[in-house]
TIBAMAR-928494 format. One record per residue (C-alpha): residue number from 0; residue in three letters; x, y, z. Coordinates in steps of 0.001 Angstrom, whole numbers, plus 524288, in hexadecimal, padded with zeros to 5 digits. Layout:
# TIBAMAR-928494
   nr  rest      X      Y      Z
  NUM   Ala      X      Y      Z
...
# end
This chain:
# TIBAMAR-928494
   nr  rest      X      Y      Z
    0   Met  4B29E  EC5E5  CBA11
    1   Ser  4A84E  EC03F  CC2E3
    2   His  4A628  EB1E1  CC517
    3   His  498D9  EAE52  CCA3A
    4   Leu  49633  EA0FE  CCF7F
    5   Pro  488B4  E9BA5  CCD35
    6   Asp  47F69  E9E2B  CD871
    7   Thr  47E25  E9043  CDD28
    8   Arg  479F0  E8D43  CEAD3
    9   Ile  47DCC  E8120  CF1F8
   10   Pro  4725B  E7BCF  CF9A8
   11   Ala  47396  E7A83  D0849
   12   Pro  4770E  E6CCA  D0CB1
   13   Cys  46C6C  E632E  D1066
   14   Ile  47129  E5A12  D1B0B
   15   Val  4688C  E4EAA  D1F08
   16   Asp  46D0B  E4666  D2A9B
   17   Thr  47B5C  E45D4  D263E
   18   Gly  48502  E5051  D2250
   19   Val  48DDA  E5B23  D2712
   20   Ile  48935  E6873  D2BE8
   21   Val  4931B  E738A  D2C96
   22   Asn  48A59  E7F8E  D2CDB
   23   Lys  4894E  E8463  D3AF1
   24   Leu  47B21  E88A7  D396A
   25   Asp  4775F  E7B44  D3410
   26   Met  47EF0  E74C2  D3F1B
   27   Arg  477BB  E7CE0  D492D
   28   Arg  46A6F  E7A34  D4325
   29   Leu  46D1F  E6BAD  D42A6
   30   Leu  471C2  E6AA6  D50B5
   31   Ser  46713  E7371  D5655
   32   Asp  45CCF  E68D0  D549A
   33   Leu  4643B  E5F22  D5D0B
   34   Gly  45F19  E5C00  D6A85
   35   Arg  4640E  E504C  D721D
   36   Val  47049  E4A25  D6C4E
   37   His  47A6C  E3FC0  D6EC5
   38   Tyr  487BB  E461D  D6CDA
   39   Met  49536  E408A  D6AA2
   40   Tyr  4A150  E4926  D6AA8
   41   Thr  4AD17  E4341  D63BB
   42   His  4BAFC  E4742  D6052
   43   Gly  4BF87  E3F01  D54F0
   44   Asp  4BABB  E3156  D5810
   45   Lys  4BAA9  E332F  D66D9
   46   Val  4ADC9  E35A0  D6E08
   47   Val  4B04D  E4075  D77E9
   48   Ser  4A294  E4224  D7D4B
   49   Glu  49511  E3C94  D7B31
   50   Gly  48797  E3EB1  D80FD
   51   Glu  479C6  E43CA  D7F3C
   52   Gly  4751B  E51AD  D8029
   53   Asp  46C08  E5C38  D7B41
   54   Val  46FB3  E6655  D7120
   55   Ile  46CCE  E72B2  D78BE
   56   Glu  47212  E7CFA  D6F64
   57   Val  477B2  E7DBA  D61A6
   58   Phe  47EAA  E8A51  D5E12
   59   Ala  488C2  E9045  D54F0
   60   Asn  4931D  E9850  D5BD5
   61   Pro  4A19E  E9727  D58AC
   62   Gln  4A53B  E9B93  D6672
   63   Arg  49D37  E91CE  D6E48
   64   Ser  49F5E  E835F  D70FE
   65   Thr  49765  E7742  D6EC8
   66   Leu  49477  E71A6  D7C32
   67   Val  49019  E63F9  D7FEA
   68   Ala  48E1D  E61FB  D8E7C
   69   Asn  483DE  E5D76  D9815
   70   Ser  47BA2  E5711  D8D46
   71   Ala  47A7F  E6430  D863C
   72   Leu  4801B  E67A8  D78E9
   73   Tyr  482AC  E75B9  D74CF
   74   Leu  486FD  E74AC  D669F
   75   Asn  48E85  E7F63  D5FAD
   76   Val  48F10  E7CD6  D5103
   77   Tyr  49BE1  E8484  D509A
   78   Ser  4A216  E799A  D589F
   79   Phe  4A127  E70B4  D4CC0
   80   Asp  4A5DA  E70E6  D3EAB
   81   Tyr  49A45  E6939  D3988
   82   Ile  48F87  E5F8B  D3CCF
   83   Glu  48F16  E5273  D362E
   84   Leu  481CD  E4BDC  D35D7
   85   Lys  481E4  E3D08  D3600
   86   Gln  47779  E3298  D36FD
   87   Ser  478AD  E2BBE  D442D
   88   Ser  46CF0  E232B  D40C9
   89   Pro  462E2  E232C  D35C5
   90   Gln  45A62  E2CCE  D3D67
   91   Ala  464CB  E34D2  D445A
   92   Thr  46F68  E3E75  D40A8
   93   Cys  47B1D  E417E  D493B
   94   Phe  48245  E4E6E  D4930
   95   Asp  49125  E4E82  D4949
   96   Leu  495F6  E5C18  D4D16
   97   Met  4A3F3  E5C3E  D4817
   98   Gln  4B00D  E645F  D4ACC
   99   Glu  4BE43  E6089  D48AE
  100   Gly  4BE01  E5235  D4CA6
  101   Met  4B39D  E5475  D56F1
  102   Cys  4A58A  E4FEA  D5598
  103   Leu  4999B  E528E  D5DE9
  104   Arg  48FAA  E4885  D593E
  105   Leu  48180  E4B55  D5C92
  106   Ile  47776  E408C  D5B4A
  107   Pro  469AF  E45D4  D5D30
  108   Leu  4615B  E3E93  D671E
  109   Thr  4553D  E467C  D63B9
  110   Thr  44FDC  E4C35  D5731
  111   Pro  44C85  E5A93  D54F2
  112   Ile  43E09  E56EA  D5505
  113   Gln  43F70  E5052  D6250
  114   Glu  4469C  E5C45  D676E
  115   Arg  43BE6  E657D  D62AD
  116   Arg  43156  E5CF5  D68DA
  117   Glu  438C5  E5CDA  D75B4
  118   Lys  43A46  E6BAD  D7589
  119   Thr  42BE0  E6D5B  D7217
  120   Phe  42821  E641F  D7D03
  121   Asn  430A0  E6B8E  D86AD
  122   Val  42AB7  E78A2  D82B3
  123   Ser  41CE9  E7318  D83DD
  124   Ala  41FE3  E6D43  D912E
  125   Ile  4258A  E7A23  D9613
  126   Glu  419B3  E81B1  D910C
  127   Ala  4107A  E7827  D97E0
  128   Met  4180E  E7976  DA4AD
  129   Met  417BD  E884A  DA3A4
  130   Glu  408F7  E87FA  DA1BE
  131   Gln  40797  E7F90  DADED
  132   Val  41063  E8877  DB5DD
  133   Leu  40917  E94B9  DB194
  134   Ser  3FBF9  E8E47  DB3F8
  135   Ala  40027  E8A08  DC19C
  136   Lys  40530  E97C8  DC46F
  137   Trp  3F85A  E9DDF  DC00E
  138   Asp  3F0AF  E9410  DC842
  139   Ala  3F907  E977F  DD411
  140   Glu  3F6E0  EA60C  DD1B7
  141   Ile  3E829  EA40D  DD097
  142   Asp  3E837  E9C0B  DDD30
  143   Asp  3EFFC  EA6E6  DE3F8
  144   Asp  3E66D  EB148  DDF12
  145   Cys  3DABB  EA964  DE3D8
  146   Ser  3E09D  EA70F  DF164
  147   Asp  3E3AD  EB596  DF2F1
  148   Ser  3D540  EB944  DF1B6
  149   Phe  3D118  EB187  DFDAE
# end
């Protein structure tokens, strides 16, 4: 005798500004857009460390550590059981990365749009500098060629 359950699909969650994320891929996607953050590391109710830094890398590897040092954050989603999103102000969401009584709270100091603009600006500035360097090099080569003919 075969029992077939109806083919019902549960829709994927929709989380807007508050909620809990447990899926590692969703955690990674969410954290990857962070740039400059204020962080607070707590055990229970005790603040262990606090500061500002840049999220340099977000990855998923059960054999690597999350590292926070020298104003740089390397976040491994496997270091945490879940992320709880909370409203820190009407316009801002904070990220509580939770694991067994430990919390790494990240409060974004920039938005993803600001981060993209900054990266675009940096790329444009580098391209402009490279053009100037190449142009100066070509000018120097032309000057050298002209001086050799005399």
